[in-house]
VOGU-3710 file (C-alpha; in Angstrom, 3 decimals, decimal comma):
1> mqsingqtrr> 98,517/139,101/131,357  102,178/138,906/132,014  101,820/135,163/132,609  99,978/134,646/129,307  102,473/136,721/127,388  105,301/134,726/128,930  103,761/131,428/127,843  103,236/132,744/124,314  106,837/133,896/124,134  108,110/130,498/125,277
11> krvaffgrvp> 106,009/128,696/122,663  107,445/130,894/119,926  110,997/130,189/121,083  110,312/126,435/121,185  108,812/126,545/117,706  111,696/128,433/116,177  114,093/126,120/117,987  112,610/123,270/116,014  112,715/125,110/112,674  116,092/123,650/111,511
21> fvrrlillai> 114,793/120,114/112,083  111,599/120,889/110,156  113,636/122,321/107,345  115,707/119,154/107,150  112,542/117,061/106,909  111,242/119,252/104,086  114,587/119,017/102,280  114,603/115,211/102,559  111,064/115,058/101,228  112,033/117,199/98,235
31> vamlvllavv> 115,051/115,001/97,468  112,918/111,871/97,703  110,398/113,343/95,271  113,166/114,267/92,819  114,589/110,722/92,954  111,123/109,277/92,402  110,523/111,578/89,451  113,895/110,589/87,967  113,094/106,885/88,282  109,656/107,380/86,765
41> gvswrwhiyv> 111,145/109,467/83,981  113,762/106,856/83,115  111,173/104,077/83,196  108,825/106,141/81,070  111,530/106,878/78,540  112,613/103,201/78,460  109,130/101,874/77,839  108,056/104,557/75,407  111,093/105,126/73,219  113,197/101,894/73,120
51> pesardvwrr> 111,050/98,947/74,161  111,070/97,010/70,899  114,805/97,182/70,221  115,616/96,321/73,819  113,251/93,357/73,876  114,525/92,220/70,477  118,144/92,245/71,661  117,193/90,331/74,799  115,299/87,731/72,766  118,209/87,221/70,395
61> vsdatitgqv> 120,698/86,769/73,218  118,376/84,381/75,039  117,632/82,354/71,897  121,318/82,151/70,973  122,096/80,888/74,469  119,431/78,193/74,232  120,670/77,116/70,787  124,197/76,776/72,125  123,005/74,750/75,104  121,028/72,344/72,908
71> kaafalskri> 123,987/71,857/70,550  126,268/71,229/73,518  123,826/68,617/74,830  123,753/66,943/71,400  127,556/66,855/71,347  127,541/64,841/74,580  125,408/62,135/72,978  127,339/59,641/70,855  124,155/58,723/68,992  123,014/62,239/68,163
81> saydisvdtr> 126,410/63,838/67,544  127,104/61,408/64,700  124,456/63,063/62,500  123,904/66,528/61,084  121,030/68,033/63,062  120,390/71,770/62,882  119,047/73,759/65,830  117,163/77,062/65,582  115,484/78,972/68,424  112,795/81,666/68,312
91> dgvvtltgqa> 111,332/83,007/71,567  112,338/79,855/73,398  110,805/77,519/70,790  113,467/75,160/69,405  113,162/73,822/65,858  115,155/70,725/64,937  115,867/69,840/61,312  118,038/67,233/59,649  118,070/63,448/59,375  118,302/60,526/61,781
101> pseidrelag> 118,643/56,790/61,093  115,640/55,745/63,193  112,562/57,010/64,996  114,300/56,283/68,292  117,167/58,632/67,409  114,689/61,251/66,228  112,798/61,072/69,533  116,050/61,086/71,466  117,070/64,382/69,871  113,690/65,874/70,740
111> dvakdttgvk> 113,880/64,661/74,342  117,374/66,060/74,797  116,247/69,443/73,459  113,160/69,482/75,727  115,333/68,758/78,741  117,538/71,787/78,052  117,119/74,771/80,373  115,115/77,635/78,865  113,386/75,610/76,149  109,645/76,294/76,088
121> qvdnqikvel> 108,704/74,003/73,224  110,343/71,756/70,614  109,300/71,560/66,964  110,914/68,292/65,858  111,174/68,320/62,062  113,921/65,698/61,873  113,259/63,163/59,116  113,950/59,465/59,522  116,131/57,917/56,822  116,659/54,217/57,425
131> glqpseasrr> 120,235/53,071/56,931  121,636/56,572/57,339  125,354/56,528/58,165  127,237/59,118/60,231  128,768/61,897/58,182  132,452/61,707/57,323  133,117/64,832/59,371  131,400/63,269/62,375  133,413/60,079/62,028  136,665/62,023/61,841
141> essrvadlei> 135,748/64,123/64,852  134,644/61,086/66,839  137,866/59,265/65,995  139,941/62,282/66,974  138,164/62,630/70,313  138,631/58,913/71,006  142,369/59,230/70,263  142,703/62,192/72,629  140,858/60,366/75,413  143,062/57,258/75,029
151> hadlreklaa> 146,186/59,435/75,006  145,171/61,239/78,199  144,217/57,975/79,909  147,558/56,330/79,108  149,573/59,358/80,172  147,779/59,346/83,519  148,416/55,629/84,054  152,077/55,872/83,038  152,589/58,743/85,484  150,893/56,834/88,312
161> gqifagnqiq> 152,624/53,472/87,744  155,733/53,122/89,888  157,177/50,590/87,472  157,500/53,341/84,844  159,310/55,825/87,100  162,430/57,225/85,442  161,526/55,961/81,976  161,338/58,179/78,913  158,208/56,863/77,258  156,313/58,843/74,622
171> vsvkdrvvtf> 152,785/57,965/73,575  150,942/58,763/70,357  147,504/57,577/69,271  145,965/57,504/65,806  142,779/55,719/64,840  142,798/54,138/68,323  146,191/52,499/67,665  148,727/53,299/70,405  152,392/53,756/69,517  155,118/53,787/72,183
181> tgqaqtpqqk> 158,488/55,384/71,446  161,410/56,257/73,687  163,253/54,143/76,225  162,445/51,594/78,917  164,944/50,425/81,510  164,143/46,703/81,264  162,265/44,292/78,992  159,693/43,909/81,777  158,934/47,618/81,680  158,583/47,518/77,906
191> aaaeqlarsa> 156,138/44,622/78,187  154,294/46,374/81,029  153,730/49,478/78,907  152,264/47,380/76,108  150,022/45,490/78,527  148,861/48,791/79,989  147,798/50,020/76,547  146,057/46,781/75,597  144,010/46,874/78,789  142,855/50,457/78,164
201> pnvagvvnql> 139,290/50,973/76,863  138,734/51,491/73,104  142,330/50,635/72,106  142,375/48,828/68,740  146,081/47,977/68,614  149,543/48,659/70,067  152,842/49,337/68,310  155,662/48,994/70,831  158,816/50,728/69,576  160,430/51,185/72,988
211> svvnqaaqte> 164,158/50,509/73,156  165,596/48,812/76,252  168,443/50,622/78,017  169,556/47,816/80,354  170,987/45,336/77,891  172,209/43,094/80,702  168,628/42,413/81,644  168,178/40,829/78,217  171,157/38,487/78,488  170,371/36,768/81,790
221> tpgvsdresk> 170,028/32,965/82,012  167,301/32,134/79,518  165,253/29,855/81,797  165,328/32,218/84,775  164,740/35,332/82,677  161,746/33,823/80,939  160,114/32,701/84,189  160,760/35,998/85,962  159,523/37,889/82,938  156,243/35,969/82,914
231> dqelanqvlf> 155,827/36,426/86,668  156,413/40,150/86,368  154,060/40,443/83,408  151,219/38,801/85,343  151,958/40,958/88,374  151,740/44,033/86,136  148,409/42,875/84,748  147,047/42,552/88,291  148,442/45,954/89,225  146,848/47,550/86,167
241> aifnerdnfs> 143,513/45,864/86,893  143,579/47,316/90,404  144,634/50,696/89,027  141,601/50,737/86,737  139,503/50,647/89,931  141,435/53,607/91,373  138,265/55,620/91,996  137,276/53,009/94,584  140,567/53,249/96,500  141,749/56,095/98,693
251> nvgaikvdnr> 145,374/55,519/97,596  145,772/52,898/94,889  149,506/53,591/94,718  149,959/52,082/98,193  149,088/48,593/96,898  151,992/46,362/95,851  151,732/43,157/93,802  154,103/40,211/93,595  153,662/36,980/91,633  155,279/33,555/91,718
261> ngsvtltgtv> 154,018/31,036/89,184  150,469/32,438/89,238  150,287/32,875/93,016  149,770/36,603/93,563  150,636/38,326/96,840  149,098/41,687/97,710  150,935/43,897/100,180  150,686/47,524/101,273  147,923/49,475/102,953  144,287/50,307/102,208
271> asraeralae> 141,769/52,505/103,974  139,077/49,924/104,728  138,146/46,267/104,701  135,994/46,975/101,655  139,064/48,180/99,729  141,011/45,131/100,901  138,286/42,795/99,654  137,965/44,676/96,363  141,703/44,413/95,657  141,589/40,658/96,222
281> rvaravkgvs> 138,505/40,229/94,053  140,075/42,213/91,184  143,289/40,200/91,430  141,445/36,867/91,315  139,623/37,958/88,156  142,845/38,446/86,168  143,504/35,637/83,714  146,429/33,485/84,790  146,067/34,061/88,527  145,728/30,733/90,352
291> avinrlsvas> 145,793/32,000/93,942  145,786/35,270/95,874  147,562/35,835/99,188  146,058/38,988/100,679  148,498/40,650/103,063  147,063/44,113/102,714  146,847/46,066/105,970  143,807/48,175/106,835  144,485/51,655/108,204  142,837/52,352/111,552
301> ksgnyksrdg> 141,092/55,657/112,291  144,009/56,722/114,484  146,354/56,521/111,512  148,005/53,273/112,569  147,837/50,186/110,395  146,393/46,834/111,239  147,160/43,584/109,519  144,426/41,170/108,495  144,485/39,496/111,927  143,977/42,882/113,652
311> aa> 147,457/43,186/115,191  149,018/46,629/115,099
//
């Protein structure tokens, strides 16, 4: 009996020793149930009391986003952006209205809209009107954008061209006509700026109002000055032609060009044989170049430079 009573007593002690742990488990279970009830309650309230307004707001935001994306895609197309095409979106279905000059342009607008993210369907109601001309607002906007692009392109090239270093040259563009004002150090630099503009894409004309600071450069021996001026002008044309391929060179500024009576010499360094060959090919394509002497060095992987015969 004493042994049985002792075992019973020990079991009771062990049980009550575990009571705090059991209580913690019960407390955690209660908290978990309360959290679950709160989540269910919120979900229930959301779906029962404000589903329509919430869904309506979401639809409007989504549709407005799609409309903006389609309009942005139209703006990137020179053919579509020239015409007044309206875009409306309802539940992901895009409706296009307006006029286009041909069936091809009409289909193009529809294809661009279909390719836009989030568009479920396109209702293309654009009407074809043969002979339709771009709107005046579109023409003005297109002309303005073209002027800004030319202006940015010329500023970039003037900043990159070593021949223009230290010059105070201002550029303005209107109706694709470039006007230079300010000062150039020499007549060659003035001519180089004009040649740079004429070689730029979409430029319709150039008005060169640059004044020359170095008057002595204008009063040199006529025969020598004229020959040197023509040599320098052709060298600048070659340099600009190479610069227009700058995306294909690791450092286009490292290429130097010299010209004597149509014989162009390329010096400096390039990153590969492919760049060396490209520079020569571009130079040969310039009008007035009769020969090209390619003395460009190719940089080795170690950072040293090798001439065309491979000597370091």
